[in-house]
Structures are given as C-alpha cells and as structure tokens.
C-alpha positions, -999 to 999 in steps of 0.1 A, spaced: -311 -916 -43 -314 -888 -68 -318 -914 -96 -346 -933 -78 -364 -900 -72 -362 -890 -108 -375 -924 -119 -406 -919 -98 -415 -887 -116 -433 -892 -149 -421 -873 -179 -445 -845 -188 -466 -851 -219 -457 -830 -250 -491 -813 -248 -484 -802 -212 -450 -789 -223 -465 -769 -251 -491 -755 -227 -464 -745 -203 -445 -727 -230 -476 -709 -242 -483 -698 -206 -447 -684 -203 -450 -667 -237 -481 -649 -224 -459 -631 -199 -426 -626 -218 -448 -611 -246 -445 -578 -227 -407 -580 -229 -411 -585 -266 -432 -554 -269 -406 -534 -249 -379 -544 -273 -400 -538 -304 -404 -503 -291 -366 -500 -287 -359 -516 -321 -383 -495 -342 -363 -462 -341 -329 -478 -335 -316 -474 -371 -336 -443 -378 -326 -418 -350 -289 -414 -358 -295 -402 -393 -325 -381 -381 -303 -363 -356 -271 -361 -377 -284 -356 -413 -317 -339 -408 -310 -318 -378 -273 -313 -386 -260 -322 -352 -227 -340 -347 -223 -378 -347 -216 -376 -309 -251 -363 -303 -265 -388 -328 -249 -415 -307 -261 -400 -275 -297 -402 -288 -293 -440 -287 -270 -445 -257 -290 -423 -233 -317 -449 -233 -293 -475 -218 -283 -450 -191 -319 -447 -180 -324 -485 -182 -293 -491 -160 -303 -464 -134 -339 -477 -131 -332 -515 -130 -330 -518 -92 -361 -495 -88 -380 -518 -112 -371 -548 -92 -382 -532 -60 -416 -523 -75 -421 -559 -86 -412 -571 -51 -433 -546 -31 -462 -538 -54 -463 -568 -77 -450 -577 -111 -482 -568 -128 -479 -532 -115 -443 -531 -129 -455 -543 -163 -484 -518 -164 -460 -489 -156 -436 -502 -182 -462 -503 -209 -474 -468 -199 -438 -455 -201 -433 -471 -236 -466 -456 -248 -455 -422 -235 -421 -425 -253 -440 -431 -285 -461 -399 -280 -429 -380 -273 -413 -394 -304 -443 -380 -324 -438 -346 -307 -401 -347 -316 -409 -353 -352 -435 -326 -353 -410 -301 -338 -382 -310 -362 -383 -274 -376 -371 -262 -341 -340 -284 -338 -330 -278 -302 -365 -284 -289 -370 -314 -311 -337 -329 -299 -346 -322 -262 -380 -339 -266 -363 -368 -284 -338 -373 -255 -368 -372 -231 -385 -399 -252 -354 -421 -250 -351 -417 -212 -388 -426 -207 -383 -456 -230 -353 -467 -210 -374 -466 -178 -402 -485 -196 -378 -512 -206 -367 -517 -170 -402 -518 -156 -417 -539 -185 -390 -565 -189 -382 -570 -152 -419 -572 -143 -426 -595 -172 -399 -620 -161 -410 -620 -124 -446 -623 -134 -439 -653 -155 -418 -670 -128 -444 -663 -101 -473 -675 -123 -456 -707 -135 -435 -717 -105 -399 -714 -94 -390 -746 -112 -396 -728 -145 -372 -699 -137 -347 -710 -164 -374 -714 -191 -389 -679 -183 -355 -662 -184 -346 -681 -215 -377 -672 -234 -373 -636 -221 -340 -635 -239 -354 -647 -271 -381 -620 -269 -354 -594 -263 -333 -602 -293 -362 -612 -315 -381 -579 -308 -351 -558 -319 -343 -580 -349 -378 -578 -362 -385 -541 -354 -353 -525 -366 -358 -532 -404 -396 -524 -400 -387 -490 -385 -364 -482 -415 -392 -490 -439 -418 -470 -420 -394 -440 -418 -387 -441 -455 -424 -443 -465 -442 -423 -438 -416 -406 -417 -406 -407 -380 -441 -399 -369 -454 -433 -381 -429 -451 -358 -442 -431 -328 -478 -439 -336 -471 -476 -341 -453 -476 -307 -483 -459 -291 -507 -485 -306 -486 -516 -297 -479 -504 -261 -514 -491 -254 -529 -525 -265 -503 -543 -244 -512 -522 -214 -549 -533 -219 -538 -570 -222 -517 -567 -190 -546 -550 -172 -568 -580 -179 -543 -606 -167 -546 -619 -132 -519 -606 -108 -498 -628 -86 -497 -621 -49 -468 -602 -35 -447 -626 -14 -448 -616 23 -416 -613 43 -389 -588 54 -373 -573 23 -335 -572 24 -317 -538 21 -306 -530 -14 -269 -531 -4 -274 -567 9 -290 -578 -23 -263 -561 -43 -236 -579 -23 -252 -613 -29 -258 -609 -66 -227 -588 -77 -203 -617 -83 -229 -634 -106 -234 -600 -123 -197 -596 -129 -196 -631 -145 -225 -621 -167 -209 -587 -176 -176 -603 -186 -193 -631 -205 -214 -606 -224 -183 -589 -238 -181 -615 -266 -216 -606 -279 -210 -568 -276 -177 -570 -295 -191 -592 -322 -223 -571 -327 -204 -538 -327 -172 -546 -347 -176 -577 -368 -186 -556 -398 -156 -534 -396 -134 -565 -390 -146 -580 -422 -140 -548 -441 -105 -546 -426 -98 -582 -438 -113 -575 -472 -139 -602 -467 -176 -602 -476 -204 -618 -456 -203 -599 -423 -241 -601 -423 -239 -639 -426 -216 -640 -396 -241 -621 -375 -269 -643 -388 -250 -674 -378 -245 -661 -343 -282 -652 -340 -295 -685 -354 -272 -704 -330 -282 -683 -301 -319 -689 -306 -314 -726 -313 -295 -731 -281 -322 -713 -261 -349 -734 -277 -333 -769 -276 -310 -767 -245 -327 -745 -220 -339 -776 -201 -303 -785 -193 -303 -758 -166 -329 -773 -143 -316 -808 -151 -278 -802 -144 -278 -769 -125 -270 -733 -135 -233 -733 -128 -224 -765 -147 -243 -752 -178 -227 -718 -175 -193 -734 -173 -198 -754 -205 -214 -724 -222 -186 -700 -214 -160 -726 -225 -179 -729 -259 -180 -691 -261 -143 -690 -255 -137 -714 -284 -157 -692 -306 -136 -661 -297 -104 -681 -304 -117 -689 -339 -126 -653 -345 -93 -640 -332 -73 -664 -353 -97 -665 -383 -79 -670 -416 -111 -669 -437 -147 -656 -435 -159 -692 -430 -136 -696 -400 -150 -664 -386 -186 -675 -392 -179 -708 -375 -165 -689 -345 -196 -667 -344 -218 -699 -345 -200 -715 -316 -199 -683 -297 -237 -679 -302 -243 -715 -290 -222 -708 -259 -233 -672 -250 -270 -681 -253 -274 -699 -220 -250 -678 -200 -276 -653 -189 -303 -677 -177 -278 -703 -163 -260 -678 -140 -293 -659 -134 -310 -689 -119 -281 -692 -94 -282 -654 -87 -319 -653 -78 -315 -683 -54 -291 -662 -33 -320 -642 -20 -355 -650 -6 -383 -651 -30 -398 -618 -19 -365 -601 -29 -360 -617 -63 -374 -588 -83 -346 -566 -69 -321 -594 -74 -330 -598 -110 -330 -561 -116 -295 -558 -101 -282 -589 -121 -295 -575 -154 -280 -541 -147 -245 -557 -150 -254 -567 -185 -264 -531 -193 -231 -518 -179 -212 -543 -201 -231 -533 -233 -225 -496 -225 -188 -498 -217 -176 -524 -242 -180 -501 -272 -155 -474 -262 -132 -498 -245 -130 -522 -275 -126 -492 -298 -96 -480 -279 -81 -515 -281 -86 -516 -318 -69 -482 -322 -38 -495 -303 -35 -531 -315 -57 -536 -346 -91 -553 -353 -81 -589 -345 -71 -579 -310 -107 -570 -300 -115 -607 -301 -86 -615 -279 -100 -589 -255 -133 -608 -257 -116 -641 -252 -98 -629 -220 -131 -614 -207 -149 -647 -213 -121 -667 -195 -124 -643 -166 -161 -649 -165 -154 -686 -165 -130 -683 -136 -155 -663 -116 -182 -690 -123 -159 -718 -112 -152 -700 -79 -190 -693 -74 -197 -730 -81 -171 -741 -55 -186 -716 -30 -221 -728 -38 -212 -764 -30 -202 -753 5 -235 -736 14 -270 -742 4 -290 -715 -15 -314 -693 4 -346 -710 12 -379 -692 15 
C-alpha cells in the first residue's frame, strides 16, 4: 500500500527543490547571524580577560561558558514565546538581544582601564548573547517549519545545524583578525551592524499564525521530550570530546595534523547534512538515528584505538558522517510527541539537552583523562554513543506501539 501511494506522488522538480531550500535558508539565516555573533569574540575574549586584564584562566573560561548557562536557562522560555506569541516575535527579540550584546561588548572594551567594571559589563554581554541565541535560533527553526510545512521539519532542523557550525567556523577567525587590527571594539560594532540589519530583515518578513489550542504544562512537555533529549545529549559527547581534546590528544601522541582531523570531521558533518537529510522523511527519524549513532560509534572506536594520525582522521570523518544527522533525526521524533502548538517549547527543551552535554563534557572528560590518559576519553565517548543508541532503540520500540501526537 505504501509503495503504491509513493508511486502516485510525482518527484519534485529540481527547481522546486532549490526554491524550497532557498525559502528555508531565508529563515535559518537568523540562526546563522546568532552564531556569527557568538563566533566573532570566541577566540578573542580569553586572552582579553587573562592577558590584558590579568585575571585568572578560570575567569577567562567563565567569560566564555557563562553564555551557555544563559542559553540553557532561557531555552524553554524561548520555546514558550514562539508557541504563545509567534516565532517572528522570538526572532525579533533574539536579534535585539544580540544587538545589545554587541553594544555591551563595545562598552566593555571602552572600560578596559577599569578592570572590574569592564569584566562585569563583559559578563553581562555574554549573558544577553546567550538569551539572544535561544530566542533567535529557536524562533528561526519554528518559523521555518511553520512557513514551509511540517513535512520539511527535518530539512529545517538540518539546515539550522549547518548555520550553527558554519557561523562559528566563519566568524571565529574573522574575529581574531579584527581584534589584531582594530581591537575588541570593532567586533562589537560589527555585531551591532549585523544583528540590527537582521532585525530589520525579520521585521519585514511575514509572520506565521500562532497555532490555537490548549498549551501543555511545561512539566508535561519535558516528560515527553526528555528521553529524546537524553539520547541527543549522550550522542553529542563524541563531538564535544573531539572538538575539545583532539589537539591535546595529537600532541600527546607526538602527531601533527590535528587541524586536519577537525577539518575532516567538519567536512563530513556538512556533507552528510547536505546529501542525506532527505533520508529522515523517507525512512523515519529513529531508523536514521540508529544508523547514524552506529556510524558515530565506529568513528569513536577508530579514534580510541588509533595507531596513526590517518587512522584518527578516518575515525573523525566517520564520526562526523554519523553525528551529523543525530540532532535532526531524533528531533523530528521529539517534536511529534506534542501537539503543534507546543512544538516551540518541545524544541527548546530538546535543544537544552545538547547545551547541557556541551557544558558538562569538558570537565568530565578532563577528569577521565587525568585518571586514565588521553585515549580513554574516546572510550568514554564510545560508551556514551552506545548508551544513546540503546535509548534510541527503546524509543523506536515504544514508538511502534503508539502513534505520535496528532494535531
């Protein structure tokens, strides 16, 4: 029956596919701007706090990590705003917060002669940026899904992920160049310009109507989405470990080419999102997530047992191919657990598990390295990915017993 139905549906023309992708890009653009704002000062703030102000490396690290605390705390709130007031409102507030963070960054740079005040303003800038990230990226994703249709959920989430990593990858080196030539103030002014223009772009875009219906209590949404979030958090350990410790791992093994290893992961990640994102609506979120997590596990085995830098690079490549589709594949299943008018909150809760993973993996993996050595950190990642795979298998079995929530 399914095959006969599929046969009656004509394949979309390439022009229509390109038009659909351009439409989606018009919404995930705001996520891209959020992460450009995050990436611009990413490599600049630690030396600014530690070397210029003379504060400890702990406070230099805090200047970066405090943003993720604000992001995590505001994710559910951003989802509720999207559900109750509309995704456009969430994006507008997000762009406004990111603009304000740029202004505060300019103020922190101008007050550098008064270290304690400059640092306080800098922390405030990071907190506002974290809230802006939540509002902007959550609203952008929900806006794209609502405007293009629920059948394009996987494509929107997938392109949103490319915007996330692409924005940081492009902005971080640009921020270093700007700081070296013009100082921290220039990064703040560029952030103001980009986010203010994006605010104007969002203002001119047509809103989508807020879905009517009784909104579920937050605890109810959390209970429905939490198992999917746990699978995402455990699956994301592989990326966090690789991004944080692969350089030190290469140094420990007396290898060169750690940057190539990270590049291999990034290229594989983007390629998988571009070429295989359509497998999610075709085969379903859980089947794709299971294959993806299995591939990610193979990559972690190769990194754990790597006898050469090329073996490690191969592991990173396979890991990137696998990890790429984990977020959208499980995310599609997560948002189907709640009615449409609660999906902003559901997406915010689901994404928050990823934030928790990124925040906690660093110190946890660092402690494991201190006890068992650098190779053990990839065994830790492997076990985490296998745990995510186990949760996904259980969720798939439970999913087969009950239909998703219908609107």
